[in-house]
C-alpha positions in Angstrom: 0.0 -0.1 -0.2 1.2 3.4 -0.8 0.4 6.5 1.0 0.2 10.2 -0.7 1.4 13.2 1.7 1.8 16.4 0.5 2.1 15.3 -3.2 4.2 13.0 -2.8 4.1 9.2 -2.1 5.2 7.7 1.3 5.5 3.8 1.7 5.0 2.5 5.2 8.3 0.7 5.3 9.8 4.2 4.6 7.8 6.0 7.5 8.9 3.0 9.9 12.7 3.6 9.1 12.3 6.9 9.8 10.4 6.5 12.9 13.0 4.2 14.4 16.0 6.5 13.1 14.2 9.4 15.1 13.8 7.6 18.1 17.2 6.3 18.0 18.9 9.6 17.6 16.7 11.0 20.4 18.2 8.3 22.6 21.8 8.8 21.4 21.4 12.4 22.2 20.2 11.5 25.7 22.7 9.2 26.6 25.5 11.3 25.3 23.9 14.0 27.5 23.6 12.0 30.6 27.2 10.9 30.3 28.2 14.6 29.8 26.4 15.6 33.3 27.7 12.7 34.9 31.1 14.1 34.9 32.0 16.7 37.4 33.3 19.9 36.5 37.4 20.4 36.1 36.8 23.2 39.1 35.4 20.7 41.2 37.8 17.9 40.4 40.8 20.3 41.0 39.4 21.7 44.1 39.1 18.1 45.8 42.5 17.2 44.8 44.1 20.4 46.7 41.3 19.9 49.6 42.6 16.1 49.6 46.4 17.5 49.8 45.6 19.4 53.0 47.2 22.4 54.5 50.2 22.8 56.2 50.0 22.7 60.1 52.4 24.1 63.0 51.5 23.7 66.4 48.1 22.5 65.5 46.8 25.2 63.3 47.5 26.1 59.9 50.3 28.2 59.0 51.8 29.7 55.8 53.9 27.8 53.8 57.5 29.6 52.9 59.8 26.8 52.0 60.2 23.2 51.2 63.3 21.1 51.3 63.4 17.5 49.6 65.9 14.6 49.5 65.8 11.6 47.7 67.0 9.0 44.9 66.7 9.8 41.1 67.1 6.9 39.3 67.4 6.1 35.6 65.8 2.8 35.2 66.8 1.3 31.8 70.5 2.3 32.7 70.5 1.1 36.3 71.7 4.3 37.5 71.0 5.6 41.0 71.9 9.5 42.0 71.3 11.6 45.2 68.9 14.3 44.6 68.0 17.3 46.5 65.5 20.1 45.7 64.9 23.5 47.4 61.5 25.2 47.1 60.5 28.8 48.1 58.0 30.4 45.1 59.0 32.2 43.0 62.5 30.4 43.2 64.0 26.8 43.0 66.9 24.7 42.9 67.2 21.2 42.3 70.7 18.8 42.0 71.3 15.5 40.8 74.2 14.2 41.6 75.7 11.1 39.5 78.9 9.7 40.7 79.7 8.4 37.4 79.8 11.7 35.4 78.6 14.5 37.5 76.1 16.8 38.7 72.7 17.9 36.8 71.4 21.1 38.4 68.5 23.2 37.7 66.8 26.3 39.0 64.9 29.5 38.9 65.7 32.7 40.1 63.5 35.7 39.8 62.0 34.3 36.4 65.4 33.1 34.8 65.1 29.5 34.3 68.3 27.6 34.1 69.9 24.4 34.0 74.0 22.9 34.1 73.8 19.7 32.4 77.7 17.5 32.6 77.1 16.6 29.2 75.9 20.0 27.5 77.6 22.8 30.0 75.4 25.7 31.2 72.3 27.0 29.4 69.3 29.7 30.1 66.1 28.0 29.5 63.5 29.5 27.1 60.1 28.7 25.6 58.5 25.7 26.7 61.3 24.3 28.9 61.4 27.9 30.7 57.6 28.0 31.1 57.4 24.3 32.7 60.4 25.4 35.1 58.3 28.5 36.0 55.2 26.2 36.7 56.9 24.0 38.6 58.1 26.7 41.1 55.2 28.8 41.3 53.9 27.0 44.4 53.8 24.0 46.8 50.6 22.5 45.8 50.2 21.9 42.5 46.7 23.3 40.9 45.9 25.2 43.8 46.1 28.5 41.9 46.1 27.0 38.2 44.5 29.5 36.2 48.0 31.5 37.1 49.8 28.8 34.7 47.0 27.4 32.7 44.6 28.7 30.3 42.1 25.9 30.5 41.1 22.9 32.5 38.2 20.5 31.5 37.3 17.2 32.9 37.1 14.9 29.3 36.2 11.2 30.6 37.0 8.7 33.2 40.0 6.0 33.3 41.7 3.7 35.5 45.4 3.9 37.3 46.1 0.4 38.8 42.7 -0.4 40.6 42.0 3.1 41.0 38.8 4.7 39.0 39.9 8.4 38.1 38.5 11.3 36.1 40.8 12.7 33.7 40.9 16.2 33.2 42.7 18.1 30.3 45.0 20.9 31.7 46.2 23.6 29.0 48.9 25.5 29.8 49.5 29.0 28.8 52.5 27.7 27.0 53.4 24.2 26.0 51.3 20.8 25.4 48.5 20.0 27.2 48.6 17.7 30.3 45.8 14.8 31.0 45.7 14.3 34.6 44.0 11.1 36.4 42.6 12.2 39.7 41.4 9.2 42.1 37.6 9.4 42.6 37.6 8.6 46.0 40.7 10.1 47.5 40.8 13.0 45.0 44.8 12.6 45.0 46.6 12.8 41.1 47.9 9.7 40.1 49.1 9.9 36.9 49.8 12.4 34.3 50.3 12.3 30.5 51.5 14.3 27.5 52.9 14.4 24.0 56.0 16.0 23.4 57.9 15.6 20.4 56.4 12.8 19.0 56.1 10.6 22.3 53.9 9.9 25.0 55.3 10.9 28.4 53.5 9.5 31.4 54.5 9.7 35.1 52.6 7.7 37.9 52.3 9.1 41.0 52.4 7.2 44.3 53.1 6.4 48.1 51.4 9.5 49.0 52.6 10.4 52.6 51.5 13.1 55.0 53.9 15.7 56.3 53.0 18.5 58.5 49.5 18.2 57.2 50.6 18.1 53.6 50.4 15.0 51.6 52.8 14.5 48.5 53.6 11.6 46.2 56.9 10.0 47.5 57.5 8.1 44.3 57.1 9.5 40.5 57.9 7.0 37.8 58.3 8.3 34.5 58.1 6.5 31.3 58.0 7.3 27.2 60.8 9.5 27.4 64.5 8.6 26.0 64.9 7.0 29.7 63.0 5.5 32.2 63.3 7.6 35.4 62.3 7.2 39.0 62.4 9.7 42.0 61.9 8.1 45.5 61.8 11.1 48.0 63.3 10.0 51.3 63.0 13.6 53.2 60.6 16.2 53.3 60.5 19.4 55.4 58.7 22.5 55.3 59.5 25.8 56.3 63.3 25.3 56.5 65.5 28.5 57.0 67.0 28.8 53.9 70.5 30.4 53.2 70.1 33.7 51.8 72.2 32.8 48.3 70.4 29.5 48.4 68.8 30.4 44.5 71.6 32.5 43.4 72.5 32.2 40.0 75.8 29.9 39.3 78.5 32.0 37.7 78.4 30.2 34.9 74.9 31.0 34.2 75.7 34.7 35.0 78.2 34.7 31.9 75.7 33.9 29.5 73.2 36.8 30.6 73.7 40.4 29.2 74.7 42.9 31.8 71.1 44.2 32.2 70.0 40.8 32.8 72.2 40.3 35.9 
């Protein structure tokens, strides 16, 4: 049987097809909307992380953080090489030294907006571009993402994932300079368990574990990185806050000063 509608012919099978297609489209749209609504806003995920990390406590009361000193071991996993590592942070300045017995010390730091490093293989250099931006982000505060809009232009919850047995929310963080970073936050604890980014055609992933609390602040005491030129692990053995640091702790090394223009020193 054929039906006429507004001057055109309509077959019952055709009408049935379009009815089913329309209903399917509604279901798909509804499911997609429901899934999107189930994901928390990135602001909420990041706020839960900051709360989970905690606040510095002195004499039983919250206090201002001024400095942090960490010591531990830096390991080049594929090469089986360990090095002593120490880091000092007093935002916006920082200094890290990794000392290999075989080939010397790797030093990196930030002083008043100048990011630099001394590599035993390549010598001293002043960091620019994305390397500088990453160093400045790392030196900007004690608790990552506490004031995330200072360093990132956008944050978006993009989906769900797992790290080990932990269910996570994935938040895509887009820095003001440099490649975006996907962060995996534990749904239950709120803590950051993994980061992943694309750089120079490589996917670099860092897994954070062994969270421990020091003076009210939780920090991952193990960070394992894969996907770069070498597999790396950092194990923190000591974390201290509000340590009195020497006034010259963050001064630029003479090798770095030699690379700067007189007006920059």
